[in-house]
C-alpha positions in Angstrom: 87.8 122.2 130.3 87.3 124.3 127.2 84.0 124.1 125.4 84.2 122.3 122.1 83.2 125.3 120.1 86.1 127.2 121.5 88.6 124.6 120.3 90.4 124.8 116.9 88.1 122.4 115.2 85.0 123.3 117.2 81.8 122.9 115.2 83.5 120.8 112.6 82.3 117.3 111.6 84.9 114.7 110.7 84.6 111.1 109.5 87.5 108.7 109.8 87.6 105.2 108.3 89.6 102.4 109.9 89.1 104.2 113.2 89.2 101.3 115.6 92.9 101.0 115.9 96.3 102.3 114.7 96.6 105.5 112.7 92.8 105.8 112.2 92.1 105.6 116.0 94.8 108.1 116.9 93.7 110.5 114.2 90.1 110.3 115.4 91.3 111.0 119.0 93.4 114.0 117.9 90.5 115.5 115.9 88.1 114.9 118.8 90.5 116.6 121.2 90.7 119.6 118.8 86.9 120.0 119.0 85.6 118.1 116.0 82.7 115.7 116.3 84.1 112.5 114.9 82.2 109.8 113.2 84.2 106.6 113.7 83.9 104.0 111.0 85.3 100.4 111.1 84.1 96.8 111.2 84.8 96.2 114.9 82.3 97.8 117.2 84.3 97.0 120.3 87.3 98.8 119.0 85.2 101.8 118.0 83.6 102.0 121.4 87.1 102.1 123.0 88.1 105.0 120.7 84.8 106.8 121.4 85.5 106.5 125.2 88.9 108.0 124.7 87.5 110.9 122.8 84.8 111.5 125.5 87.4 111.2 128.3 89.3 114.0 126.5 86.3 116.2 126.5 85.4 115.5 122.8 82.4 113.9 121.1 82.0 111.1 118.7 79.6 108.7 117.0 80.4 105.2 116.2 79.3 103.6 112.9 80.3 99.9 112.7 80.1 98.8 109.1 82.0 96.9 106.4 83.2 99.3 103.8 83.3 96.5 101.2 79.5 96.6 101.4 78.8 99.5 99.1 75.2 99.8 100.2 76.2 100.4 103.8 78.2 103.5 102.7 75.1 104.9 101.1 73.0 104.3 104.2 75.6 105.9 106.4 75.7 109.0 104.2 71.9 109.3 104.3 71.9 109.0 108.1 74.6 111.6 108.5 72.8 114.0 106.1 69.7 113.6 108.2 71.5 115.0 111.2 74.2 117.3 110.0 74.3 119.9 107.2 77.9 119.5 106.1 81.0 117.2 106.4 84.2 119.1 107.0 86.8 116.3 107.0 86.9 112.9 105.4 89.9 110.8 106.3 90.3 107.8 104.0 92.4 105.5 106.2 90.9 102.0 106.1 93.0 99.6 103.9 94.0 96.0 103.6 97.5 94.8 102.9 96.7 91.5 101.3 99.4 88.9 100.7 102.9 90.0 99.6 103.6 88.1 96.4 105.3 88.5 93.0 103.0 90.0 90.4 102.5 86.7 88.5 101.6 85.0 91.8 99.0 87.5 93.0 95.8 85.7 94.0 93.1 87.0 91.8 90.3 86.7 94.3 92.3 88.3 97.1 93.5 91.1 94.9 89.9 91.9 94.0 89.0 92.1 97.7 91.9 94.4 98.4 91.0 96.6 95.4 87.4 96.8 96.6 88.4 98.1 100.1 91.4 100.2 99.1 89.9 101.8 96.0 86.2 101.1 95.3 85.1 101.8 98.8 86.9 105.1 98.8 85.3 106.1 95.6 82.0 105.2 97.0 82.7 107.3 100.1 83.6 110.3 98.1 80.5 109.9 95.9 78.2 109.4 98.9 79.6 112.4 100.8 80.2 114.7 97.9 77.1 116.8 98.6 77.9 117.2 102.3 81.6 118.0 101.5 80.5 120.7 99.1 78.2 122.2 101.8 81.2 122.8 104.0 82.9 126.2 104.1 86.3 124.4 104.5 86.2 120.8 103.6 89.2 118.4 103.4 89.6 114.9 102.0 92.8 113.3 103.4 93.9 109.9 101.9 96.5 107.7 103.6 99.0 106.3 101.1 102.2 104.3 101.1 105.7 105.1 99.7 105.3 101.9 97.7 102.8 103.7 95.5 105.6 105.9 94.1 108.7 103.7 94.7 107.8 100.1 93.5 109.3 97.3 95.5 109.4 93.6 94.9 106.3 91.6 96.1 104.4 94.8 97.0 102.8 95.1 93.6 99.2 94.5 94.6 99.1 96.8 97.6 101.2 99.5 95.9 98.8 99.5 92.9 95.9 100.2 95.1 97.6 103.1 96.8 98.8 104.6 93.5 95.2 104.4 92.3 93.9 105.9 95.5 96.3 108.9 95.1 95.1 109.4 91.5 91.5 109.1 92.4 91.6 111.6 95.3 93.8 114.1 93.5 91.5 114.0 90.5 88.5 114.7 92.7 90.3 117.7 94.1 91.0 119.1 90.7 87.3 118.6 89.7 85.9 120.5 92.7 88.6 123.1 93.5 86.9 125.9 91.5 83.3 125.1 92.5 83.6 124.3 96.2 85.8 124.8 99.3 87.0 121.2 99.1 90.7 120.5 99.2 92.4 117.1 98.9 95.6 115.9 100.6 97.8 112.8 100.5 99.5 111.6 103.6 102.3 109.1 103.5 102.7 107.9 107.1 106.1 106.3 106.6 107.2 103.4 108.9 104.6 103.3 111.7 103.8 100.9 114.5 100.6 99.4 113.2 99.1 95.9 112.8 99.6 96.2 109.1 103.3 97.0 109.5 103.7 94.0 111.9 102.1 91.7 109.2 104.4 93.1 106.5 107.6 93.0 108.6 107.1 90.2 111.2 110.7 90.2 112.3 110.9 93.9 113.0 111.0 95.3 116.5 107.9 97.6 116.6 109.7 99.9 119.0 112.1 100.9 116.3 109.4 102.7 114.3 107.3 105.7 115.3 103.9 105.4 117.1 100.7 106.2 115.2 100.2 109.2 117.4 103.0 110.9 115.5 101.1 110.5 112.2 97.9 111.7 113.8 99.6 114.9 115.0 100.8 115.7 111.5 97.3 115.0 110.0 95.8 117.4 112.6 98.4 120.0 111.8 97.7 119.6 108.0 93.9 120.1 108.3 94.3 123.1 110.7 96.5 125.1 108.4 95.7 126.6 105.1 97.3 123.8 103.0 96.7 124.0 99.3 94.7 121.6 97.3 96.7 118.5 96.3 99.3 119.0 99.1 101.3 115.8 99.9 103.1 115.2 103.1 105.3 112.4 104.4 105.5 111.9 108.1 109.0 111.5 109.5 109.9 110.0 112.9 
């Protein structure tokens, strides 16, 4: 088995949110197999432990960090802990998100909308702020944000979720423009398209999950994106 340092992402440090299942889990596994040490972030410790075991079984390494991203203070504590152990963060994958209820714009529940905004937008801003110094310390840092086609192509009853994804795109791309001339940070947007996830099952309960692609397909494209010299602001959509 090849030593981690001899792999494409050997010596790199990656952090993936929503890493306990779906696209986040598969992305973490792909990055770990490619040699990166992966910090796995999600609320569910059990799910993170399963992903960590998969990475280790594949010859990679990972650290689990169970926390609720809605708790802004926990993000700061995580960043402090990571800075105490590593000198730089090379890859930040902003994957964690909540769908919320699908409803017409006038019928959006204010309290639920605030919660969805907190996880899908505010937590990601907090992550960027907390890890900005570590990202700047990297010789080749990437910030990858997972979006939705609904952000650019409005559809009925998806207003709340779509608004958060449109805001996330603007936030991440603005950050990329701010740091592109003073750091090695590049930002990317990934639209996974129709993918077999728990969120997709909630949104389309009558759909046969086998008719859409597996999350491993998205993970493969994310890995390919971060391994090539993609320009700042590049956007990709993952096809089946």
